[in-house]
VEXPA-564565 format. One record per residue (C-alpha): residue number from 0; residue in three letters; x, y, z. Coordinates in Angstrom, 3 decimals, m for minus. Example, Ala and Ser with C-alpha at 12.3 -4.5 7.8 and 13.67 -1.06 7.14 Angstrom:
0  ALA  12.300  m4.500  7.800
1  SER  13.670  m1.060  7.140
END
This chain:
0  MET  0.002  m0.214  m0.023
1  ALA  3.082  2.410  0.998
2  ALA  4.283  1.963  m2.918
3  GLY  0.758  2.488  m4.112
4  TYR  0.283  5.654  m2.189
5  ALA  3.746  6.772  m3.075
6  GLU  2.608  6.316  m7.390
7  THR  m0.494  7.578  m7.494
8  ASP  0.187  10.471  m5.014
9  TRP  3.389  11.523  m6.383
10  GLU  2.038  14.873  m7.755
11  VAL  0.952  15.702  m3.924
12  VAL  3.379  14.706  m1.889
13  ASP  6.807  12.582  m1.876
14  TYR  6.599  9.893  0.771
15  GLN  10.055  9.155  0.466
16  ILE  9.015  5.451  0.820
17  TYR  12.091  2.995  1.810
18  CYS  12.530  m0.743  2.736
19  LEU  13.179  m1.008  6.470
20  ASP  14.604  m4.605  6.721
21  PRO  14.017  m7.249  3.660
22  GLU  13.227  m9.471  6.445
23  VAL  10.237  m7.834  7.872
24  LYS  7.369  m8.794  5.313
25  ASP  3.971  m7.360  4.413
26  ARG  1.545  m9.749  5.193
27  GLN  m0.547  m9.161  2.121
28  THR  2.243  m9.208  m0.805
29  ASN  5.105  m11.111  1.483
30  THR  7.452  m8.854  0.105
31  ALA  9.809  m6.831  2.082
32  LEU  7.389  m4.068  3.656
33  LEU  7.492  m0.465  2.607
34  LEU  7.584  2.323  5.217
35  ARG  6.909  6.115  5.162
36  GLY  10.154  8.143  5.314
37  PRO  12.240  10.057  6.034
38  LYS  14.238  6.920  6.837
39  PRO  15.851  7.218  10.368
40  GLN  19.371  7.688  10.079
41  SER  20.467  5.179  13.006
42  LEU  17.835  2.895  15.254
43  GLU  19.746  2.587  18.122
44  GLU  17.865  0.687  20.917
45  GLY  16.051  2.862  23.165
46  LYS  16.472  5.849  20.845
47  TYR  13.543  6.046  18.862
48  PHE  10.077  5.670  18.965
49  VAL  7.467  3.767  16.697
50  CYS  4.286  5.106  15.261
51  ILE  1.675  1.925  14.586
52  GLY  m1.518  2.183  12.768
53  ALA  m3.414  2.600  9.113
54  ALA  m3.227  5.583  6.609
55  GLN  m4.088  7.826  9.439
56  THR  m0.445  7.323  10.813
57  PHE  0.724  7.278  7.460
58  GLY  m0.159  10.222  6.601
59  ARG  m1.945  10.089  3.259
60  PHE  m1.761  13.481  1.113
61  CYS  m0.100  15.002  4.048
62  GLU  3.298  16.426  3.896
63  LEU  3.961  16.292  7.831
64  PRO  2.154  13.642  9.212
65  TYR  2.010  13.441  12.963
66  PRO  4.881  10.921  13.797
67  THR  7.089  13.319  11.781
68  LEU  5.571  16.230  13.766
69  LEU  6.338  14.579  17.063
70  GLN  9.940  13.607  15.845
71  GLU  10.441  17.274  15.734
72  LYS  8.819  18.045  18.957
73  LEU  10.737  15.418  20.844
74  GLY  13.911  15.396  19.273
75  ILE  14.478  11.782  19.016
76  PRO  13.730  9.756  15.643
77  VAL  10.635  7.827  14.841
78  LEU  9.485  5.000  12.712
79  ASN  6.270  5.592  10.965
80  MET  4.660  2.065  10.859
81  GLY  1.525  3.352  9.164
82  ARG  0.084  0.779  6.840
83  GLY  m2.632  1.536  4.813
84  GLY  m5.924  m0.268  5.217
85  ALA  m4.168  m2.131  8.060
86  GLY  m5.755  m3.766  11.458
87  PRO  m4.196  m5.042  14.595
88  SER  m4.005  m8.803  13.367
89  PHE  m1.823  m7.284  10.365
90  PHE  1.183  m6.428  12.928
91  SER  0.237  m8.800  15.763
92  LYS  0.406  m12.176  13.326
93  ASP  3.066  m13.779  11.420
94  ASN  5.339  m10.614  12.085
95  ASP  8.229  m11.633  14.718
96  ASN  10.714  m9.724  12.764
97  LEU  8.658  m6.346  13.053
98  LEU  7.726  m6.805  16.402
99  LYS  11.811  m6.772  17.145
100  TYR  12.110  m3.372  15.751
101  ILE  8.976  m2.357  17.590
102  ASN  10.341  m3.640  21.015
103  SER  13.346  m1.997  20.756
104  ALA  11.875  1.356  20.772
105  ARG  11.351  3.876  23.588
106  PHE  8.088  3.686  23.476
107  ALA  5.048  3.221  20.790
108  ILE  1.891  4.970  19.740
109  ILE  m0.614  2.711  18.677
110  GLN  m3.286  4.142  16.502
111  ILE  m6.826  2.377  17.110
112  MET  m7.410  0.964  13.551
113  SER  m10.654  0.134  11.543
114  GLY  m12.604  m2.834  12.784
115  ARG  m13.738  m3.923  9.400
116  SER  m10.130  m5.450  8.782
117  GLU  m10.938  m8.580  10.884
118  SER  m12.033  m11.860  9.564
119  ASN  m15.371  m13.735  11.015
120  SER  m16.938  m16.772  10.071
121  LEU  m17.968  m15.714  6.560
122  PHE  m14.819  m13.946  5.420
123  ASN  m11.055  m14.255  6.031
124  SER  m8.590  m11.032  6.374
125  ARG  m4.934  m10.836  6.544
126  GLY  m5.381  m7.617  8.650
127  LEU  m5.985  m5.402  5.543
128  GLY  m9.324  m3.784  4.116
129  THR  m10.044  m7.032  1.915
130  TYR  m11.271  m10.574  2.438
131  THR  m11.472  m13.699  1.102
132  ARG  m14.658  m15.749  0.943
133  VAL  m14.535  m18.573  3.280
134  SER  m17.233  m20.341  0.837
135  ASP  m15.070  m20.139  m2.539
136  SER  m12.099  m18.386  m1.789
137  THR  m13.011  m15.284  m3.980
138  TRP  m11.428  m12.067  m2.962
139  ILE  m13.875  m8.767  m2.078
140  GLY  m13.506  m5.346  m0.566
141  CYS  m14.627  m5.235  3.123
142  ASP  m17.233  m2.606  2.507
143  ASP  m18.608  m4.684  m0.581
144  ALA  m18.940  m8.005  1.716
145  PHE  m21.010  m5.841  4.338
146  ARG  m22.874  m3.841  1.581
147  GLU  m23.820  m7.594  0.322
148  LEU  m24.591  m8.946  3.597
149  LEU  m26.942  m5.833  4.467
150  GLU  m29.135  m6.377  0.838
151  GLU  m29.245  m10.121  1.489
152  LYS  m29.627  m11.235  4.885
153  ASP  m31.936  m10.097  7.899
154  GLU  m30.751  m7.886  10.760
155  ASN  m30.033  m10.751  13.298
156  TYR  m27.590  m12.351  10.748
157  VAL  m25.778  m9.419  10.050
158  ARG  m25.774  m8.492  13.783
159  LYS  m24.181  m11.864  14.316
160  ILE  m21.505  m11.171  11.811
161  VAL  m20.849  m7.836  13.327
162  ALA  m20.327  m9.268  16.664
163  GLU  m17.950  m11.742  15.480
164  THR  m15.872  m9.233  13.487
165  ARG  m15.715  m7.220  16.619
166  LEU  m14.445  m9.799  19.102
167  ASN  m11.833  m10.857  16.795
168  TRP  m10.791  m7.369  16.645
169  VAL  m10.753  m6.903  20.456
170  ASN  m8.844  m10.247  20.443
171  ASN  m6.377  m9.531  17.806
172  PHE  m5.487  m5.889  19.253
173  LYS  m5.236  m7.427  22.679
174  GLU  m2.605  m9.896  21.242
175  LEU  m0.765  m6.887  19.720
176  LEU  m0.762  m5.015  22.904
177  GLU  0.619  m7.884  25.045
178  LYS  3.417  m8.642  22.365
179  ILE  4.602  m5.170  22.523
180  LYS  6.607  m4.889  25.739
181  ILE  7.882  m1.276  25.680
182  PRO  5.397  1.736  27.274
183  LYS  2.247  1.918  24.921
184  ILE  0.341  4.899  24.017
185  LEU  m3.254  4.023  22.510
186  PHE  m4.519  6.557  20.141
187  TRP  m7.938  7.554  19.389
188  PHE  m7.641  9.878  15.985
189  SER  m10.900  10.599  14.075
190  VAL  m13.566  12.959  13.465
191  ARG  m15.549  11.210  15.743
192  LYS  m16.038  10.423  19.445
193  PRO  m15.847  6.668  20.108
194  HIS  m19.200  6.062  21.366
195  TYR  m21.594  5.604  18.457
196  THR  m24.748  3.716  17.370
197  GLU  m24.582  1.510  14.162
198  LYS  m27.878  1.266  11.766
199  TYR  m28.700  m1.939  10.175
200  LYS  m29.918  m0.309  6.835
201  LYS  m29.047  m1.186  3.476
202  ASN  m26.104  1.304  3.985
203  VAL  m22.368  0.433  4.703
204  ASN  m21.633  3.548  5.808
205  ALA  m24.200  4.016  8.554
206  LEU  m23.367  0.595  9.651
207  PHE  m19.871  1.215  10.357
208  GLY  m19.574  4.689  11.254
209  GLU  m16.797  7.092  10.571
210  PHE  m13.239  5.794  10.809
211  PRO  m12.050  3.452  12.673
212  GLN  m15.225  1.476  11.168
213  LEU  m17.189  m0.658  13.573
214  VAL  m15.075  0.396  16.635
215  ASN  m16.940  1.890  19.677
216  SER  m16.473  2.836  23.019
217  ASP  m16.968  m0.660  24.548
218  MET  m14.358  m2.123  22.615
219  ILE  m12.017  1.001  23.536
220  ASP  m12.797  m0.035  27.278
221  GLN  m11.720  m3.420  26.716
222  LEU  m8.270  m2.684  25.578
223  ARG  m7.405  0.397  27.764
224  LYS  m5.802  m1.752  30.649
225  TYR  m3.327  m3.455  28.686
226  SER  m1.891  0.376  27.562
227  ASP  0.271  2.580  29.266
228  GLU  m1.715  5.523  28.256
229  TYR  m4.663  6.566  26.260
230  VAL  m5.016  9.690  24.049
231  GLU  m8.035  10.939  22.054
232  CYS  m7.720  13.544  19.339
233  ILE  m11.101  14.186  17.714
234  SER  m11.005  16.919  15.005
235  SER  m12.369  17.837  11.436
236  ARG  m9.999  20.660  11.361
237  GLY  m9.371  21.093  7.399
238  ILE  m11.671  18.692  6.175
239  PRO  m12.086  18.664  3.225
240  HIS  m8.549  19.423  2.285
241  LEU  m8.049  20.748  m1.396
242  LEU  m5.170  18.810  m3.067
243  ILE  m2.374  20.875  m4.845
244  ASN  m0.128  19.760  m7.103
245  ARG  3.478  20.262  m5.559
246  PHE  5.319  21.235  m8.731
247  THR  2.686  23.529  m10.314
248  GLY  1.060  24.896  m7.453
249  ARG  m2.353  24.496  m8.824
250  PRO  m5.446  22.047  m7.627
251  THR  m5.142  18.708  m9.009
252  ILE  m6.908  15.216  m9.287
253  ILE  m5.617  12.345  m8.144
254  LYS  m6.868  8.726  m9.464
255  ASP  m5.935  5.671  m7.649
256  PRO  m5.958  1.847  m8.481
257  TRP  m9.133  1.145  m5.865
258  GLY  m11.499  3.487  m7.916
259  GLY  m10.797  6.808  m5.851
260  LYS  m10.783  9.895  m7.430
261  TRP  m9.927  12.794  m5.350
262  SER  m9.651  16.712  m6.089
263  LYS  m10.231  17.415  m2.490
264  ASN  m9.387  14.990  0.366
265  TRP  m12.395  14.385  2.474
266  TYR  m11.665  11.053  4.070
267  TYR  m7.736  10.810  5.464
268  PRO  m6.841  13.317  8.297
269  SER  m5.925  16.914  6.867
270  PRO  m2.423  18.634  7.631
271  GLU  m4.286  20.518  10.776
272  MET  m5.646  17.578  11.896
273  HIS  m2.201  16.068  12.004
274  MET  m1.296  19.152  14.052
275  ASP  m4.005  18.730  16.449
276  ALA  m2.982  14.993  16.529
277  ALA  0.916  16.030  17.502
278  LYS  m0.593  18.220  20.459
279  ALA  m2.573  16.143  21.772
280  LEU  0.092  13.184  22.127
281  GLU  3.218  15.615  22.663
282  LYS  2.549  15.840  26.593
283  VAL  2.023  12.279  26.980
284  CYS  5.096  10.943  24.772
285  LYS  7.663  13.478  26.845
286  ARG  7.062  11.336  30.095
287  TYR  8.411  8.261  27.786
288  SER  11.001  10.546  25.403
289  SER  12.968  11.949  28.450
290  PRO  15.767  10.169  30.432
291  VAL  15.177  9.905  34.555
292  ASN  16.210  12.957  36.007
293  GLN  18.493  11.643  38.602
294  SER  18.233  14.720  40.628
295  GLN  14.537  14.498  41.332
296  LEU  15.268  10.831  43.033
297  SER  15.596  10.325  46.778
298  LYS  18.912  8.681  47.412
299  PRO  17.507  5.176  47.896
300  SER  15.348  5.730  45.021
301  PHE  18.405  6.788  42.823
302  PHE  20.462  3.577  44.251
303  TYR  16.910  1.398  43.192
304  ALA  17.179  2.959  39.853
305  LYS  20.686  2.547  39.147
306  GLN  20.137  m1.191  39.985
307  LEU  17.232  m1.351  37.621
308  PHE  18.975  0.026  34.829
309  LYS  21.436  m3.206  34.987
310  LYS  18.357  m4.940  33.853
311  LYS  18.829  m7.019  30.483
312  THR  15.791  m5.402  28.484
313  ILE  14.159  m2.127  27.883
314  GLN  10.939  m4.408  28.671
315  GLU  11.898  m4.842  32.326
316  ILE  13.146  m1.680  32.972
317  HIS  9.955  m0.164  31.511
318  PHE  7.984  m2.693  33.723
319  HIS  9.600  m1.900  37.125
320  LEU  9.862  1.629  36.302
321  LYS  5.896  1.974  35.728
322  ASN  5.248  0.471  38.776
323  LEU  8.077  2.610  40.723
324  ALA  6.083  5.513  39.141
325  LEU  2.813  4.105  40.743
326  ASP  4.538  3.923  44.023
327  TRP  6.166  7.374  44.001
328  GLY  2.936  9.126  42.764
329  VAL  4.296  9.923  39.408
330  ILE  1.550  8.041  37.485
331  ASN  m1.987  8.498  39.486
332  GLY  m2.739  5.276  41.349
333  HIS  m4.858  4.098  43.902
334  SER  m5.447  0.940  46.374
335  ASN  m8.950  1.714  46.868
336  TYR  m10.405  m1.050  44.555
337  SER  m12.415  m3.919  45.519
338  ARG  m10.348  m6.952  46.462
339  PHE  m11.643  m10.587  45.995
340  ILE  m10.509  m14.078  45.261
341  ILE  m12.000  m16.672  43.082
342  LEU  m12.186  m20.032  45.372
343  GLY  m12.540  m23.187  44.322
344  GLU  m10.830  m26.484  42.692
345  ALA  m9.390  m27.246  39.322
346  ARG  m11.370  m28.342  36.477
347  SER  m14.368  m26.216  37.487
348  GLY  m14.076  m23.578  34.939
349  SER  m12.020  m20.828  36.790
350  ASN  m9.740  m20.219  33.675
351  PHE  m12.912  m19.368  31.703
352  LEU  m14.345  m17.321  34.384
353  ARG  m10.828  m15.537  34.891
354  GLY  m10.586  m14.898  31.187
355  LEU  m14.159  m13.405  31.213
356  LEU  m13.424  m11.103  33.869
357  ASN  m9.955  m10.281  32.651
358  SER  m11.483  m8.971  29.446
359  HIS  m13.354  m6.138  31.750
360  SER  m10.988  m2.915  31.122
361  LYS  m11.503  m2.156  34.777
362  VAL  m10.543  m5.652  36.152
363  ILE  m7.219  m7.562  36.815
364  VAL  m7.378  m11.222  37.971
365  PHE  m4.224  m13.020  38.931
366  GLY  m3.518  m16.785  38.315
367  GLU  m3.078  m19.266  41.039
368  LEU  m0.249  m17.182  43.155
369  PHE  0.041  m20.152  45.532
370  ARG  0.102  m23.465  43.174
371  SER  3.969  m23.911  43.151
372  GLN  6.541  m23.536  45.751
373  ASP  9.192  m22.686  43.437
374  SER  7.339  m20.066  41.151
375  ILE  4.753  m17.321  41.258
376  GLY  1.344  m18.057  39.318
377  TRP  1.144  m14.941  38.108
378  GLU  m0.272  m15.796  34.839
379  PHE  0.309  m12.506  32.826
380  PRO  3.035  m12.577  30.498
381  GLU  5.426  m9.635  31.794
382  TYR  4.649  m10.665  35.635
383  ASP  5.804  m14.394  34.547
384  LEU  8.807  m12.643  32.854
385  PHE  9.930  m10.108  35.589
386  LEU  8.359  m10.787  39.024
387  GLN  9.907  m14.117  39.650
388  SER  13.217  m13.377  41.360
389  LYS  14.437  m15.679  44.208
390  SER  13.693  m13.143  46.776
391  LEU  10.150  m12.435  45.620
392  ILE  9.602  m16.440  45.205
393  SER  11.196  m16.476  49.003
394  LEU  8.890  m13.644  50.232
395  ALA  5.370  m15.492  48.900
396  GLN  6.858  m18.407  50.679
397  THR  8.026  m17.117  53.840
398  ASP  5.740  m14.345  54.498
399  PRO  2.729  m14.434  51.752
400  VAL  0.761  m11.771  53.613
401  ARG  3.166  m8.939  53.151
402  PHE  3.545  m10.399  49.445
403  LEU  m0.048  m10.151  49.060
404  GLU  0.079  m6.405  50.355
405  LYS  2.875  m5.227  48.619
406  LYS  3.031  m6.998  45.242
407  VAL  m0.879  m8.183  44.951
408  PHE  m2.937  m5.700  46.376
409  ARG  m0.542  m2.886  45.729
410  LYS  m1.201  0.450  44.071
411  PHE  m2.658  0.477  40.007
412  PRO  m3.903  2.913  37.641
413  ARG  m7.206  4.652  38.661
414  GLN  m8.932  2.805  36.081
415  ILE  m8.730  m0.369  37.858
416  SER  m11.748  m0.768  39.855
417  ALA  m11.222  m4.709  40.995
418  VAL  m8.389  m6.904  41.742
419  GLY  m8.279  m10.487  42.673
420  PHE  m6.355  m13.829  42.354
421  LYS  m7.133  m17.880  41.951
422  ILE  m6.880  m19.850  44.956
423  PHE  m8.221  m23.377  45.349
424  TYR  m8.855  m25.683  48.688
425  TYR  m5.805  m27.299  48.467
426  HIS  m3.190  m24.465  48.096
427  ALA  m1.151  m22.748  50.594
428  GLN  m1.417  m25.754  53.200
429  ASP  2.160  m26.085  54.356
430  GLU  3.027  m24.385  57.830
431  SER  4.719  m21.807  56.015
432  ARG  2.301  m20.455  53.751
433  LYS  m1.343  m21.269  55.721
434  THR  m1.456  m17.916  57.155
435  VAL  m2.731  m16.814  53.738
436  TRP  m5.973  m18.320  54.861
437  THR  m5.934  m16.409  58.183
438  PHE  m5.285  m13.268  55.984
439  LEU  m8.332  m13.838  53.990
440  LYS  m10.620  m14.790  56.307
441  ASN  m9.457  m11.820  58.737
442  GLN  m9.953  m9.082  55.629
443  GLU  m13.731  m9.400  55.483
444  ASP  m13.880  m6.413  53.024
445  ILE  m12.140  m9.187  50.604
446  ARG  m15.061  m10.380  48.415
447  ILE  m15.687  m14.196  47.397
448  ILE  m16.318  m15.852  44.322
449  HIS  m16.785  m19.157  45.339
450  LEU  m16.734  m21.098  41.735
451  LYS  m17.981  m24.611  42.316
452  ARG  m19.100  m27.195  39.475
453  ASN  m22.896  m29.273  39.793
454  ASN  m21.093  m32.333  38.413
455  THR  m18.543  m33.544  40.430
456  LEU  m17.498  m36.565  38.214
457  ARG  m17.012  m33.976  35.200
458  VAL  m14.633  m32.363  37.394
459  LEU  m12.836  m35.418  38.089
460  LEU  m13.012  m36.529  34.570
461  SER  m11.435  m33.216  33.502
462  LEU  m8.530  m33.551  35.578
463  LYS  m7.957  m37.236  34.637
464  LYS  m8.129  m36.507  30.896
465  ALA  m5.695  m33.167  31.671
466  PHE  m2.977  m35.030  33.359
467  ILE  m2.919  m37.557  30.398
468  THR  m3.067  m35.105  27.454
469  ASN  m1.141  m32.195  29.341
470  ARG  m3.947  m29.771  27.597
471  TRP  m5.184  m27.892  31.022
472  ASN  m6.828  m25.277  28.589
473  ASP  m8.256  m24.582  25.227
474  THR  m7.441  m21.041  23.727
475  SER  m7.897  m21.879  20.084
476  GLY  m11.200  m23.817  19.728
477  THR  m9.439  m27.067  18.331
478  GLU  m11.101  m30.245  17.892
479  GLU  m11.052  m32.663  21.073
480  ASP  m9.685  m35.695  21.018
481  ASN  m12.216  m38.783  21.117
482  LEU  m10.536  m40.045  24.290
483  ALA  m12.460  m42.761  26.631
484  ILE  m10.674  m43.425  29.523
485  PRO  m11.789  m45.630  32.632
486  VAL  m12.362  m44.092  36.007
487  ASP  m12.141  m45.990  39.173
488  TYR  m15.197  m46.381  41.471
489  GLU  m13.067  m46.044  44.654
490  GLU  m11.578  m43.052  43.234
491  CYS  m15.117  m41.663  42.645
492  LEU  m16.531  m42.285  45.768
493  LYS  m13.363  m40.388  47.753
494  HIS  m13.613  m37.310  45.348
495  PHE  m17.110  m37.124  45.708
496  ALA  m17.355  m37.241  49.338
497  TRP  m14.120  m34.973  49.689
498  ALA  m15.848  m32.285  47.545
499  GLN  m18.962  m32.043  48.954
500  GLU  m17.360  m31.686  52.482
501  VAL  m14.815  m29.252  51.382
502  LYS  m17.582  m26.795  49.451
503  ALA  m19.574  m26.622  52.709
504  GLN  m16.151  m26.681  54.941
505  TYR  m15.390  m23.467  52.620
506  ASP  m18.713  m21.844  52.846
507  ASP  m18.541  m21.980  56.461
508  PHE  m14.957  m20.339  56.820
509  PHE  m15.982  m17.557  54.806
510  LYS  m19.665  m17.028  56.280
511  GLY  m18.537  m13.503  57.383
512  HIS  m17.546  m12.208  53.865
513  HIS  m19.375  m10.382  50.879
514  LYS  m19.679  m13.988  49.094
515  ILE  m21.537  m15.230  46.089
516  ASP  m21.710  m19.157  44.770
517  VAL  m21.257  m19.109  40.981
518  PHE  m22.143  m22.294  39.241
519  TYR  m19.761  m23.249  36.111
520  GLU  m22.491  m24.901  34.433
521  ASN  m24.530  m21.623  34.357
522  ILE  m21.874  m19.496  33.322
523  ALA  m21.050  m22.030  30.568
524  ASN  m24.538  m22.070  29.393
525  ASN  m25.322  m17.961  29.723
526  PHE  m22.276  m16.342  30.414
527  GLU  m23.708  m12.971  29.471
528  GLY  m26.334  m12.645  32.149
529  LYS  m24.254  m14.360  34.880
530  MET  m21.278  m11.921  34.543
531  LYS  m23.624  m8.799  34.853
532  HIS  m24.377  m10.115  38.420
533  ILE  m20.584  m10.924  39.206
534  GLN  m19.519  m7.497  38.018
535  GLU  m22.532  m5.868  39.921
536  PHE  m21.361  m7.954  42.833
537  LEU  m17.575  m6.861  42.529
538  GLY  m18.814  m3.068  42.303
539  VAL  m17.562  m2.382  38.928
540  LYS  m19.303  m0.698  35.846
541  TYR  m20.944  m3.125  33.766
542  GLU  m19.270  m4.049  30.228
543  VAL  m19.977  m6.904  27.938
544  VAL  m16.898  m9.222  28.365
545  ARG  m15.793  m12.195  26.049
546  PRO  m14.144  m15.514  26.945
547  SER  m10.681  m16.531  26.070
548  THR  m10.359  m19.788  26.808
549  TYR  m12.966  m22.586  25.016
550  LYS  m14.973  m25.573  26.657
551  GLN  m12.683  m28.477  26.089
552  SER  m14.920  m31.414  26.361
553  ARG  m18.166  m31.715  24.573
554  GLN  m18.327  m35.259  24.338
555  PRO  m21.213  m37.075  26.528
556  LEU  m20.179  m38.689  29.561
557  SER  m20.876  m42.305  28.143
558  LYS  m18.041  m41.536  25.358
559  SER  m15.694  m40.427  27.621
560  ILE  m15.720  m42.913  30.396
561  SER  m14.710  m46.473  29.049
562  ASN  m16.508  m47.814  32.083
563  TYR  m19.352  m45.332  32.000
564  PHE  m22.087  m47.971  32.458
565  GLU  m20.781  m49.976  35.081
566  LEU  m20.144  m46.778  37.402
567  LYS  m23.570  m45.775  36.640
568  GLU  m25.273  m49.151  37.905
569  LYS  m23.011  m48.817  41.016
570  PHE  m23.943  m45.198  41.943
571  LYS  m27.824  m45.440  41.032
572  ASP  m28.450  m45.744  44.645
573  THR  m26.453  m43.020  46.038
574  PRO  m26.720  m39.491  46.413
575  TRP  m24.299  m39.080  43.463
576  LYS  m26.561  m40.708  40.950
577  GLU  m27.451  m37.334  39.114
578  PHE  m23.657  m36.864  38.184
579  PHE  m24.082  m39.727  35.777
580  GLU  m27.116  m38.205  33.751
581  ASP  m25.559  m37.921  30.420
END
């Protein structure tokens, strides 16, 4: 697309197109990715910044796009990675070489890109503004694809496809943000506000809204906690923008290969809008573009900062500096959020519930913190990488209460409204760590989500299958193995009795707390309805949340347990006979 713009728009702007690296590929053409210049003279690690986005970041029809204006204001080089038509998956999928350049920068500005560029059950996309049909592999433009849907299908069907597209966009954007390890500035750049109401008439523009098409405020809310900053620039200044031939100084007409005929630019940001964008970003960017001022640090803080800069990567330095900034009050943080735990046992849907809650923009749920004695089960990539020191693991083992107070229920950015973690009945039962349970019981403001599964036989079966296959969750929706295994009668009997007893024991243990029982079967069958209740319980503003894992077993019990009928007969006159209802 960069080369396409360069050829058609030559009369108006010289984009100074260049190849960054032959190993960095354009996902559409599988050739070297071409970027807009001017090309930086050097790209020394940590001494440049990157701007990631679509044609608005590229700066079509504009001599000085906002990345170039920021470069002048900040005094450090920029890599303008704007690619016409790009969505988040263009950068997040199959682009490890590109991510190396991104993660070697000092910080990244990530433009909120169009939602129409994502795949759904009818059309596949490579993260750009074109599709191939799933049914026959023919090519079709995104606008034409949705125009066709509006004309041929009823509203409910179109809503379903829109919902699929939006969910894929959010998931791919989250993936991109998680892969970027440096400070991230999420940037809304549009003529409209994020909130809009789509209309399902036979008008694709009424469905899409203004750029970024299909993206609304709920989608943005789901992304904000994955970035360090969020900036909006809402401007239409200078639109429409008269195109002038730079050689003659006269108005001109640009014809492009996609059917566009432009005497005025009515779609892409004008030069004035780019000036507004640079102004909106400048203050935030300066927080990350300037080195630490040593005179502003106390002696102990300066010592810590010197130790910090001995770390191996920019990503690790950024992670720890961000937490320090919260502790020191440089970033506005708080600890006045709802604290909670997800209590239960393995294979009861805790990963499913945790994924749903973590898709909420104002909720953070850590994993099984006390699962192991030789590591901390954060289950967040940066935490798993950078908060696994021997001293911290030792703290979690020897003084778990202090660990919780200092590292888990610590200061978080103001937008976070609830923080929790998973803990199972059998976690932290050794002598050195069982003070965790006393702490949780005594802190009656800690809310308890007691996660249960009605069918304990399915819990046991799932656990045994997980040990055999070493598949503990499914994030891809791949087809399950048709594995049937034997289950021992005595093992069932023991587990059924234990599960019944331990659930009652912990209901009593936390009887003084604000507590709700959540059954896996209910959230699996109707997670949207149940999650409204859970969000209300946590005291957070309601958002539509989406799962990040799939149900692993969809087989009936009779096909999953090789001795199913024998077991069913043995339990037919017991309180647990209902577990065998297939």
